[in-house]
C-alpha positions as CSV (number, residue, x, y, z in Angstrom):
1,M,66.6,-0.2,157.3
2,S,68.1,0.1,153.8
3,D,71.1,-1.9,152.8
4,V,73.5,1.0,153.0
5,K,72.2,2.1,156.4
6,T,72.7,-1.5,157.6
7,R,76.2,-1.5,156.2
8,I,77.0,1.8,158.0
9,D,75.4,0.6,161.2
10,D,77.5,-2.5,161.1
11,I,80.7,-0.5,160.7
12,V,79.8,1.9,163.4
13,K,79.0,-0.9,165.8
14,A,82.1,-3.0,164.9
15,H,84.6,-0.3,166.0
16,D,85.1,1.8,169.1
17,V,86.1,4.9,167.0
18,V,85.1,5.3,163.4
19,L,85.9,8.3,161.1
20,F,84.1,8.5,157.8
21,M,86.4,10.7,155.7
22,K,87.6,11.7,152.3
23,G,90.8,9.7,151.6
24,S,92.9,7.7,154.0
25,T,94.8,8.4,157.1
26,L,98.0,8.6,155.1
27,F,96.5,10.7,152.3
28,P,93.4,12.7,153.4
29,Q,91.7,14.2,150.4
30,C,90.4,17.4,152.1
31,G,91.6,19.7,154.8
32,F,88.7,18.8,157.1
33,S,89.5,15.1,156.9
34,S,93.2,15.9,157.5
35,R,92.4,17.9,160.6
36,A,90.2,15.1,161.9
37,V,92.9,12.5,161.5
38,A,95.4,14.8,163.2
39,I,93.1,15.2,166.2
40,L,92.6,11.4,166.5
41,D,96.3,10.7,166.0
42,H,97.0,13.1,168.8
43,L,94.6,11.2,171.1
44,G,96.6,8.0,170.5
45,A,93.7,5.5,170.5
46,P,93.3,3.3,167.4
47,F,90.6,4.3,165.1
48,H,88.9,2.8,162.0
49,T,88.5,5.0,158.9
50,V,86.1,4.6,155.9
51,D,87.0,6.4,152.7
52,V,83.7,7.7,151.4
53,L,85.3,8.5,148.0
54,Q,85.7,4.8,147.4
55,D,82.0,4.0,147.9
56,P,79.3,6.4,146.5
57,E,76.5,4.6,148.5
58,I,78.3,5.1,151.8
59,R,79.2,8.7,150.8
60,A,75.5,9.5,150.3
61,G,74.2,7.2,153.0
62,I,76.3,8.5,155.8
63,K,74.7,11.9,155.5
64,D,71.2,10.3,155.9
65,Y,72.4,8.0,158.7
66,S,73.7,10.8,160.9
67,E,71.3,13.6,159.6
68,W,74.5,15.6,159.2
69,P,75.3,17.2,155.8
70,T,79.1,17.1,155.8
71,I,82.1,14.7,155.9
72,P,84.2,13.8,157.9
73,Q,82.0,12.3,160.6
74,L,83.2,10.9,163.9
75,Y,81.5,8.1,165.8
76,V,82.7,7.0,169.3
77,K,81.2,3.8,170.7
78,G,78.3,4.1,168.3
79,E,77.6,7.8,169.1
80,F,77.8,10.4,166.4
81,L,79.9,13.3,167.6
82,G,80.1,15.6,164.5
83,G,82.6,16.8,162.0
84,S,86.0,18.3,162.2
85,D,84.9,21.7,163.6
86,I,83.0,20.0,166.5
87,M,86.0,17.6,167.0
88,M,88.3,20.6,167.2
89,E,86.1,22.4,169.7
90,M,85.7,19.2,171.8
91,F,89.4,18.6,171.7
92,E,90.4,22.2,172.7
93,A,87.9,22.0,175.6
94,G,89.2,18.7,176.8
95,E,85.8,17.1,176.1
96,L,87.1,14.6,173.5
97,Q,89.8,13.4,175.8
98,A,87.3,13.0,178.7
99,L,85.0,11.1,176.4
100,Y,87.8,8.7,175.5
101,Q,88.7,8.2,179.1
102,Q,85.0,7.6,180.0
103,H,84.8,4.8,177.4
104,G,88.2,3.3,178.4
105,L,89.9,4.3,175.2
106,A,93.6,5.2,175.4
107,A,94.0,9.0,175.5
């Protein structure tokens, strides 16, 4: 595994919920990242974010790691779920809340 993949893997495994995004929770740098943060804030469980704009290796590497071409990317308990559109669909269907409950995360 390459160095960047190892770094990403370590981040994903170290946190129950990880959002790779553009910007920060207080200042998202794109509408998709802003929507993803709003969904996670609504769920109420703590989550870790990684600003891909601060690290070009992570920004490129996360796309290979997940085999998903866009950012943001959400991981829950090490499982890649998708980007903001998938997050919204799962949230609206109650699936994201159910997944949080299944993993013992506050929802």
